[in-house]
C-alpha positions, -999 to +999 in steps of 0.1 A: -076+160+032-058+149+063-038+171+082-006+176+061+015+173+096+004+138+100+013+110+081-004+079+080+015+049+090+021+012+088+001-007+115+026-033+111+057-020+109+051+015+117+069+033+084+049+062+070+028+053+041+038+064+002+007+087-012+000+071-045-019+072-078-036+047-084-038+032-115-077+027-123-085-010-125-074-012-084-080+026-074-121+020-058-135+051-055-103+074-047-072+075-071-049+092-043-039+057-018-012+057+011+006+022+007+036+012+030+063+000+002+090-011+029+103-040+017+110-057+052+074-046+065+063-084+079+026-078+065+042-081+032+067-105+039+046-127+054+019-128+019+042-145-005+041-175+016+005-168+030-005-166-010+014-196-022+003-220+004-034-212+003-034-200-036-004-210-053+002-176-063+032-158-067+022-127-055+017-105-020+005-077-006+010-043+009-012-029+037-028+004+023-053+032+034-079+029+005-098+064+023-073+086+044-107+103+060-122+075+071-091+052+075-104+024+052-079+002+044-077-031+020-046-050+010-032-040-024-016-070-042+019-073-057+033-092-081+065-082-074+086-064-049+088-029-077+050-032-082+029+000-077+062+016-071+065+040-103+029+052-094+044+073-058+035+109-058+071+126-047+070+145-013+075+176-032+041+167-052+019+168-021 
């Protein structure tokens, strides 16, 4: 597990990533992942147009770290601004 005094941040906006208890179908090998939920993040904002222009889908993506030990990251596809936000682990539960 990472040092609790060190927070993972988004390389696109600098915001601290939230810990998320991912749904099983999105969890890969690790149900606890770190996600940028900054709605003003350039990665998230640009994703709407990028996905529409290339795939004709009204979705975007958020930056996420799949494995905090290795730093492995992957886009997290989202269908709305609020998608997956209900899975954020409250600070006091870390």
